[in-house]
N, C-alpha and C positions, 0 to 999 in steps of 0.2 A: 719346108716350116721353118717359119719366122719367130724369131724368141724376142724378146724384150726385158728389160729392167724398169722395176716399177719403185717410185719414193711411195713412201706410207708416213708419217709420223704421228705418234702417241702419244699420250700423256706421259707414259713413265713406264720403268722395266717391268709392271706387273703383265698391264696392258699390251707391253712387246713380246713379253713371251709369249702368251695367249696367244696374239694374233699369229707369230712368227711359227708358231709347233704346229698349231691348225694346218695353215698354209702347207705348211712341209707334211704333214701324216696325211693330210684329203689327196697330196699329187697335185695340189695346184700351183705349188712353188719344189725347185731341186734347191735352191738356197734361199734363207733369209739371213741377213748380216742386221744383227742390231748395233748403231751406234748410238751409245748416250751422249750425254752433255751439252744436247741441242739446246739455243735459244731460239725462239720463232717470237718473230714480230710482224705482227699483221692487223689488219683492221676488218674488224665486226661487227654489226649489226651497228655501223656510225662510231666506235670506238677504236682506238688504236689499243692492243692487246701485246703483251710481252709474257710470254711462259716457256717453262723448261719444257721439254720435249725429248722424243727418241725416234730416231729415224730408220725404221728397217727398209734395207736394200733388198730387194726381191728379183728374181730370174725366174722364168717362166713362158711357156707358148706365147704367144698374141693370142692366138684363139681361144686362150683361160681367162682372158682381164677379165670380158664381162662376170663370168661365174667368181672367180678371185676377188673382185671389186664390191660383189653382192655378197659375198661371204666376209668379206670385212665389215662393210658395213653393217653385217649384223651381230659381229662380235665388238666392234668399237664404239665407247662413250660417246664421240662427238657426233652433233647433229648433220654435220657435213666433214665427214673425215677424206683427210688430201690422200688421194690416190691417183698417182700421174703416172703413166707408161711411157716409156723411149722406146725406140728399135734399138737392137745391138744391130749393128750394121757389120761388124768383124771382130774375130777374137780368136782364140789358141779353141783348132778344130775340135781336138779332144776334150777341151771344157765345155764347148758348144753342145757337142752330142752328148756328154754326162747332162747337160741340161733336158736336151731332149728326154732321154733317158728315165730320168728319174720323175718325169712329169707326164701325168695321162694325156691321151689325145683329148682334146676338147670334147671329143661326142660319147666317152666314156663317162660313167658315174663312179664313185668310188666305191671300193669294194669294203663290204661290211667286215 
């Protein structure tokens, strides 16, 4: 099974908490770290923007990325939220086992 880390930016702590909690509760992620205090500078609709944001660092299975991205889009206020997945190529085996154990198989649906 392949694991990955996702970067997701959110506009504030309230959205960060809501997204992070939903992903973990629904077993789409084993862990989400919320990193406050970012400033993002980016081009949007022809203008350079500069906004405070919070970064979510998400650990999950690669097979869950499409569903996780769809869930983020449903919870997120941005028209085009940042959702970037990077493969985990190595790590502490016991930690990687924990990530796998705390996320559901991509074919499973959340239990009610």
